[in-house]
C-alpha positions in Angstrom: 0.0 -0.2 0.0 1.0 3.5 -0.5 1.7 5.9 2.0 0.0 9.0 0.0 -3.4 8.8 -1.3 -3.4 12.6 -4.0 -7.4 13.2 -4.2 -8.2 15.5 -7.1 -12.2 16.1 -8.0 -12.0 17.1 -12.0 -15.1 18.2 -14.2 -13.8 18.8 -18.0 -10.3 19.8 -17.1 -8.1 18.6 -19.4 -6.4 21.6 -20.0 -5.0 21.6 -15.9 -4.9 18.5 -15.0 -1.7 17.3 -16.8 0.5 20.3 -15.6 -0.9 18.8 -11.9 0.8 15.0 -13.0 3.3 16.4 -14.4 4.4 17.9 -11.1 3.3 15.0 -9.4 5.1 12.5 -11.9 8.0 15.1 -11.2 8.5 14.7 -6.8 11.5 13.1 -5.7 8.8 11.1 -3.3 7.5 8.1 -4.9 5.6 6.6 -2.3 2.2 7.7 -3.1 -1.3 6.8 -5.4 -3.7 9.1 -7.6 -7.7 9.3 -7.9 -9.4 11.2 -10.1 -13.1 11.6 -8.8 -14.5 12.7 -11.6 -18.4 14.5 -12.2 -19.1 13.2 -15.2 -16.5 15.4 -17.7 -17.4 15.7 -21.0 -14.1 16.7 -22.4 -11.0 14.0 -22.0 -10.1 14.6 -18.3 -10.8 10.3 -17.9 -8.5 9.9 -21.0 -5.8 12.0 -19.6 -5.9 10.7 -15.7 -5.9 6.9 -17.0 -2.5 7.5 -18.8 -1.2 9.0 -16.2 -1.5 6.0 -14.0 -4.5 6.9 -12.1 -7.3 5.7 -10.7 -10.8 7.2 -11.8 -14.0 7.2 -10.0 -17.3 8.8 -10.3 -17.1 12.4 -8.1 -19.2 15.1 -7.9 -19.1 18.6 -6.7 -15.4 19.2 -4.6 -16.6 18.1 -1.6 -18.7 14.9 -2.2 -15.4 13.7 -5.0 -13.2 14.0 -2.0 -15.4 12.1 -0.2 -15.9 9.7 -3.2 -11.9 9.1 -3.7 -11.4 9.0 -0.1 -13.4 5.3 -0.1 -11.2 3.9 -1.8 -7.5 5.6 -0.9 -5.3 2.7 0.0 -2.9 5.6 1.7 -1.6 6.5 5.3 -2.5 9.9 4.2 -4.3 11.7 2.2 -3.6 14.8 0.1 -6.5 16.6 -2.1 -6.1 18.9 -4.9 -8.0 20.5 -7.3 -7.0 20.1 -10.8 -5.5 23.8 -11.5 -2.5 23.9 -8.5 1.2 22.8 -9.9 3.6 21.6 -7.2 6.4 23.7 -7.9 9.7 22.2 -6.5 10.2 18.5 -6.7 10.1 17.9 -2.8 6.9 19.4 -2.3 5.8 16.1 -1.2 8.5 15.0 0.7 9.6 18.8 2.8 5.7 18.8 3.4 5.1 15.0 4.5 8.1 16.0 7.0 7.2 18.8 8.1 3.5 17.6 9.3 5.8 14.9 11.2 8.0 17.4 12.4 4.7 19.4 14.0 2.9 16.1 15.1 0.0 17.5 12.8 -2.7 15.6 11.0 -4.2 17.8 9.5 -2.4 20.8 7.1 -2.1 23.2 4.4 0.3 24.7 2.6 1.0 28.4 1.8 -0.5 29.2 -1.4 1.3 31.5 -4.5 -0.5 32.3 -7.7 0.5 30.9 -10.9 0.4 34.6 -11.9 2.7 37.1 -12.7 0.4 40.3 -11.6 1.6 42.5 -8.7 -1.8 42.6 -7.3 -2.3 38.3 -7.2 1.0 38.1 -5.5 0.0 40.7 -2.6 -3.2 39.3 -2.1 -2.2 35.7 -1.6 0.2 37.1 1.0 -2.0 38.1 2.5 -4.0 35.2 2.6 -1.2 33.2 4.0 -0.4 35.6 6.4 -4.0 35.0 7.4 -4.1 31.3 7.5 -1.1 31.5 10.3 -2.6 34.3 12.1 -5.7 31.9 12.3 -3.3 28.3 12.3 -4.2 27.9 16.5 -7.3 29.8 16.4 -9.6 28.7 13.3 -8.1 26.6 10.6 -8.4 27.3 7.3 -7.2 25.8 4.3 -7.9 25.8 1.3 -9.2 22.8 -0.7 -7.1 23.1 -3.4 -4.5 21.6 -1.0 -5.1 19.5 2.2 -2.8 17.0 3.8 -5.0 15.5 6.2 -4.0 11.4 8.3 -6.5 9.0 6.8 -7.8 7.8 9.9 -8.4 11.6 10.8 -10.7 12.1 7.8 -12.8 8.9 8.4 -13.2 9.4 12.3 -15.1 13.5 11.5 -16.8 11.8 8.3 -14.9 13.0 5.5 -16.7 16.9 4.1 -19.7 17.2 5.3 -21.0 17.0 2.4 -24.4 19.6 3.2 -22.0 22.1 3.2 -21.5 23.4 -0.5 -19.4 26.2 1.1 -16.3 26.7 2.7 -16.8 23.1 3.3 -12.5 23.3 3.2 -12.8 26.0 6.3 -15.6 23.9 7.5 -14.2 20.6 7.2 -10.1 21.3 9.3 -12.5 22.4 12.2 -14.4 20.1 12.4 -11.2 18.2 12.1 -9.1 20.0 15.1 -12.5 20.2 17.2 -12.0 16.7 17.3 -8.7 16.5 18.4 -6.2 16.6 15.1 -3.8 19.4 15.1 -3.9 21.3 12.6 -1.1 23.1 11.3 0.4 25.3 7.6 3.0 24.1 6.6 5.5 26.8 5.8 8.3 24.7 3.3 7.0 24.4 0.2 3.8 26.1 -1.2 1.6 24.8 -3.4 1.0 26.7 -6.6 -3.0 27.7 -7.8 -4.5 29.5 -10.6 -6.4 32.5 -10.5 -8.9 31.9 -12.9 -11.5 32.6 -10.3 -9.9 36.2 -9.7 -9.5 36.5 -13.6 -13.6 35.4 -14.0 -14.8 36.9 -10.7 -12.5 39.6 -10.7 -10.3 40.3 -7.5 -12.7 42.9 -5.5 -15.3 40.3 -6.0 -13.9 37.8 -5.1 -11.8 39.3 -1.7 -15.6 40.4 -0.9 -17.3 36.9 -1.0 -14.8 35.5 0.8 -15.1 38.1 3.9 -19.0 37.7 3.3 -18.7 34.3 3.5 -16.6 34.5 7.2 -19.2 36.7 8.7 -22.0 34.4 7.6 -20.2 31.4 8.8 -19.5 32.6 12.6 -22.7 34.5 12.8 -24.8 31.5 11.2 -22.6 28.7 10.5 -21.6 26.6 7.3 -23.4 27.9 3.9 -26.4 24.8 3.5 -26.8 26.5 0.2 -24.6 28.0 -2.1 -24.9 31.6 -1.9 -23.6 32.9 -6.1 -23.4 31.1 -8.9 -20.7 28.2 -9.2 -19.6 26.4 -12.1 -17.0 23.4 -11.3 -13.7 23.2 -13.4 -13.6 23.7 -17.2 -11.9 27.5 -17.4 -8.2 28.2 -18.3 -7.6 31.9 -18.6 -4.0 32.0 -18.9 -1.6 29.6 -19.6 1.9 30.3 -17.3 4.6 28.4 -17.0 5.6 27.3 -14.2 9.8 27.9 -14.4 8.6 31.4 -15.0 6.7 31.6 -11.6 9.7 29.9 -9.6 12.7 32.6 -11.5 14.7 34.4 -9.2 13.6 31.7 -6.4 16.3 29.3 -4.8 15.0 25.8 -5.0 15.0 25.8 -1.4 13.0 28.8 -0.6 10.0 29.6 1.5 7.5 32.3 1.3 8.4 35.0 3.7 
């Protein structure tokens, strides 16, 4: 059995998925399996996943898709990713797993950096990183596009709450923390994430949505109905070379 099960919910991700799968294949840590939980893609997503050796199962929205992938996972630890992220360093898996172990964490996420050259995008992600660290031990936050969790912890809390349709990722890690599973933000190796939703909805629009979501969760609890229109996957608004994003950085740098 592999140590790590990487689970990726998808829908029409034929343009993005190969970049992620290639970045996984380039990792120095190789004791993993890849599971793609696909929500009835109409493009070549499933064929691409299979060609890279991934196991494909029927998925759905991100939360249910992650649960369906986890249900067949055999690894000791799970890693939930979205199809539009990339591992920008070959030691991403090795170093983050080691940091989880050194910190005694059962649940974790990483710093994030945008697949964008736009200074505004970089600044927004740095603000998010600072917020995630500040809230780490008080009210954990973790984007669904990058969550490490030990399999027994996932099973114990019942996975993602499928009745929560927005911010289900934050709900997931907060329930894990409440159940006694230590959460930490991993500092060593960031995940590189697409800015396609920022491009589509606008930087200000996204910022306001997340601010309102925080207030809603604090006042009324998790969202049981989608507060705005949501289309899963299927968009590529700009092609960014990961080498361009890493240009000027040493391979052992961390985000400051």
